[in-house]
C-alpha atoms as one frame of an Amber mdcrd trajectory, in Angstrom:
protein
 -14.014  67.715  57.144 -11.145  65.758  58.705  -7.376  66.023  58.458  -7.281
  62.909  56.314  -9.435  64.634  53.727  -6.923  67.405  53.138  -3.497  67.875
  51.629  -3.128  71.623  52.148  -4.587  74.439  54.215  -6.889  77.207  53.065
  -4.003  79.656  53.165  -1.718  77.375  51.202  -4.387  76.879  48.543  -4.905
  80.631  48.251  -1.161  81.207  47.893  -0.869  78.410  45.330  -3.732  79.822
  43.260  -2.202  83.296  43.350   1.110  81.923  42.088  -0.487  79.865  39.318
  -2.595  82.778  38.070   0.310  85.239  38.041   1.313  84.668  34.371  -2.080
  85.919  33.162  -3.613  88.074  35.911  -2.168  90.901  37.968  -2.231  90.576
  41.732  -5.395  92.570  42.337  -7.442  90.728  39.715  -6.041  87.356  40.802
  -7.057  87.969  44.420 -10.556  88.942  43.277 -10.788  85.727  41.237  -9.523
  83.641  44.165 -12.233  85.144  46.361 -14.835  83.954  43.831 -13.229  80.499
  43.654 -13.433  80.078  47.431 -17.020  81.269  47.461 -17.904  78.904  44.601
 -16.129  75.782  45.899 -16.362  76.210  49.675 -19.074  78.839  50.155 -16.471
  80.948  51.983 -16.695  84.707  52.318 -13.414  86.683  52.391 -13.735  86.744
  56.188 -14.139  82.961  56.278 -11.039  82.559  54.122  -9.026  84.765  56.456
 -10.069  83.194  59.745  -9.847  79.638  58.381  -6.477  80.168  56.753  -4.822
  77.398  58.794  -7.647  74.894  58.389  -7.281  71.962  55.987  -9.048  71.939
  52.628 -10.984  68.770  51.718  -8.940  66.847  49.179 -11.832  66.639  46.692
 -11.732  70.444  46.363  -8.165  70.506  45.063  -8.747  68.931  41.618 -11.802
  71.162  41.156  -9.670  74.216  41.899  -7.046  72.931  39.483  -9.567  72.611
  36.664 -10.790  76.142  37.286  -7.225  77.455  37.085  -6.647  75.636  33.785
  -9.665  77.371  32.302  -8.636  80.740  33.728  -5.185  80.427  32.184  -6.943
  80.122  28.823  -8.555  83.515  29.589 -12.037  82.104  30.197 -13.966  84.534
  32.436 -14.516  83.320  35.985 -18.219  84.168  35.631 -18.635  81.635  32.824
 -16.706  79.044  34.814 -18.930  79.410  37.883 -22.026  80.167  35.802 -22.814
  83.171  38.007 -22.361  86.942  37.986 -23.295  89.682  40.416 -25.311  92.680
  39.255 -26.947  95.391  41.360 -26.776  93.172  44.424 -28.332  90.157  42.694
 -26.758  86.880  41.603 -27.553  86.015  37.992 -26.967  82.930  35.910 -24.691
  83.561  32.923 -23.295  81.455  30.118 -21.697  82.124  26.752 -25.084  83.022
  25.247 -25.072  86.304  27.181 -22.665  89.091  28.012 -21.280  89.212  31.518
 -22.990  92.168  33.244 -20.598  95.068  33.799 -20.299  97.619  36.639 -20.899
 100.413  34.115 -24.318  98.981  33.355 -25.119  99.072  37.070 -24.501 102.816
  36.804 -27.039 103.018  33.973 -29.610 101.296  36.194 -28.820 103.767  38.984
 -29.458 106.710  36.647 -32.884 105.334  35.719 -33.842 104.474  39.304 -32.915
 107.949  40.582 -35.124 109.560  37.946 -38.097 107.202  38.269 -38.089 105.804
  41.815 -41.055 107.958  42.898 -43.150 107.298  39.791 -45.696 104.468  40.140
 -46.448 101.997  37.361 -43.873 103.054  34.769 -43.870 101.124  31.505 -40.380
  99.906  30.603 -38.856  98.415  27.451 -35.390  96.842  27.721 -33.910  96.237
  24.275 -31.123  93.659  23.995 -31.807  92.251  27.440 -29.180  89.460  27.366
 -29.110  87.927  30.845 -32.041  90.130  31.829 -29.810  92.085  34.206 -31.216
  95.574  33.501 -34.861  94.477  33.366 -34.568  92.464  36.571 -32.765  95.228
  38.463 -35.420  97.750  37.410 -38.219  95.339  38.273 -36.882  95.105  41.808
 -36.097  98.820  42.233 -39.021 100.694  40.655 -42.595 101.023  41.950 -44.805
  98.406  40.291 -43.217  98.678  36.837 -44.602  96.961  33.756 -41.519  95.643
  31.987 -40.999  94.068  28.590 -37.541  92.774  27.673 -36.486  91.948  24.113
 -33.609  89.986  22.623 -32.978  88.423  19.232 -31.309  85.361  20.757 -33.564
  82.554  22.053 -30.659  81.219  24.096 -30.190  84.572  25.799 -33.915  84.788
  26.503 -33.819  81.357  28.131 -31.133  82.614  30.521 -33.051  85.826  31.200
 -36.277  83.962  31.944 -34.459  81.668  34.357 -32.931  84.646  36.151 -36.264
  86.441  36.397 -37.937  83.356  37.823 -35.155  82.824  40.368 -35.494  86.417
  41.563 -39.302  86.388  41.526 -39.704  89.215  39.033 -42.532  89.604  36.524
 -41.165  90.502  33.108 -42.611  89.915  29.654 -39.753  88.473  27.577 -40.049
  88.589  23.799 -37.865  87.519  20.899 -37.505  90.340  18.400 -34.959  92.205
  16.293 -34.035  95.678  17.563 -33.409  96.757  13.986 -36.962  95.878  12.930
 -39.275  96.803  15.787 -42.980  97.155  15.047 -43.980 100.828  15.393 -45.927
 101.816  18.505 -47.436 105.087  19.747 -47.047 106.445  23.277 -46.494 103.074
  24.887 -43.319 103.336  27.001 -42.191 105.654  29.795 -38.697 104.186  29.739
 -36.809 102.664  26.827 -33.343 101.425  27.788 -30.729  99.639  25.732 -27.197
  98.421  26.210 -27.040  97.427  22.562 -23.886  96.441  20.649 -21.630  99.480
  20.285 -18.017  98.335  19.843 -16.696  98.933  16.319 -15.194  95.935  14.525
 -11.878  97.778  14.268 -11.628  97.852  18.070 -11.350  94.055  18.281  -7.554
  94.145  18.120  -7.341  96.204  21.317  -9.669  94.024  23.361  -8.795  91.352
  25.906  -8.867  87.651  25.004 -11.409  86.902  27.730 -13.914  89.085  25.826
 -13.004  88.271  22.229 -12.722  84.511  22.699 -15.666  83.877  24.993 -18.384
  86.553  25.000 -21.020  86.572  22.213 -19.932  88.744  19.274 -23.583  89.315
  18.384 -23.976  91.344  21.571 -20.734  93.302  21.236 -19.815  94.469  17.760
 -21.113  96.785  15.063 -19.741  97.497  11.570 -17.146 100.239  11.245 -19.211
 101.844   8.495 -22.381 102.017  10.636 -21.451 102.043  14.341 -24.759 103.681
  15.341 -27.002 101.192  13.553 -28.757  99.988  16.711 -29.029 103.460  18.219
 -30.571 104.833  15.019 -33.161 102.056  14.827 -34.066 102.405  18.510 -34.236
 106.203  18.349 -36.513 106.006  15.316 -38.806 103.606  17.156 -38.664 105.553
  20.428 -39.552 108.902  18.847 -43.151 107.681  18.543 -43.217 104.877  21.091
 -42.346 106.964  24.167 -45.094 108.557  26.256 -45.047 112.364  26.651 -43.051
 111.941  29.878 -40.934 109.180  28.373 -37.145 108.972  28.342 -34.632 107.031
  26.254 -31.511 105.623  27.948 -28.438 104.253  26.169 -25.109 102.832  27.246
 -22.760 104.211  24.596 -19.322 104.090  23.017 -17.347 107.222  24.000 -15.802
 107.282  20.505 -19.125 108.201  18.895 -20.638 110.654  21.358 -20.946 113.612
  19.002 -22.385 111.521  16.177 -24.870 109.976  18.615 -25.932 113.357  19.961
 -26.569 114.698  16.433 -28.481 111.579  15.451 -30.756 111.835  18.502 -31.435
 115.492  17.844 -32.291 114.760  14.210 -34.648 112.017  15.486 -36.608 114.613
  17.449 -34.909 114.427  20.842 -34.256 118.056  21.715 -32.968 117.297  25.208
 -29.883 115.025  25.103 -27.639 114.567  28.141 -24.384 112.602  28.082 -23.201
 111.262  31.455 -19.740 109.939  32.319 -19.165 106.684  34.186 -17.069 106.307
  37.328 -13.939 105.976  35.189 -14.580 109.343  33.570 -15.649 107.944  30.187
 -18.700 109.373  28.431 -20.788 106.227  28.779 -24.508 107.044  28.950 -26.979
 109.083  26.923 -30.341 110.237  28.250 -32.742 111.692  25.695 -36.166 113.329
  25.859 -38.294 114.886  23.150 -38.987 118.079  25.109
């Protein structure tokens, strides 16, 4: 990199990006996005950005940064722009075929790992795997797990398979419909699902970066049957879990009581609801006895 290659410094670029993003993003979120932009375009950590603040930026970077900003101002998520998302310490490929992994789902993984980290060879079924984030995180955290991950979308499964291969994890990926699973007896120690749980009526309160870009198939359920995926999975799991088996859901706080009753009616006598770090009732853990 030479002076002739650059028209502004690292610090000036950061300040310019912050100003351009201000109409859409608050300061904290904009600074987080800028950190990702610098990592994506220049492979800079936040420390690099700080200590190189007065260094020139190669001129070919500037139009690339400008294009990213244009997409951000249309509310496109930075993860889809870079094609990457972080989850449980791993970098995953993402595109518009899959949901962007959320911090809350990392908490769900933590719950499972704490309960099963000392158990060798657990059998795991991840329903609605999307990018493969849950299955991959469990594959790398548990002791010699046997993991199957299911999704209805072939495009999502292609992303998940690519992520698993990149992170050297052995997972059996299958295309199937969570609403029509073939019955099984005593097969799984762990069944986990972050299935669609947002009611259609909640669309109006959601951000444009979710509504306009993330796959509706993985987000929404009908207002008249918001537990449709949970009911189908619970029905399957009631027979498919081993005697020590446990069912794990990420859930909509609006339907906690209905979900608890449904699980109890499905034969799960032990149902625990756990709040996320924001204080929302976000996870359900269910056992038959």
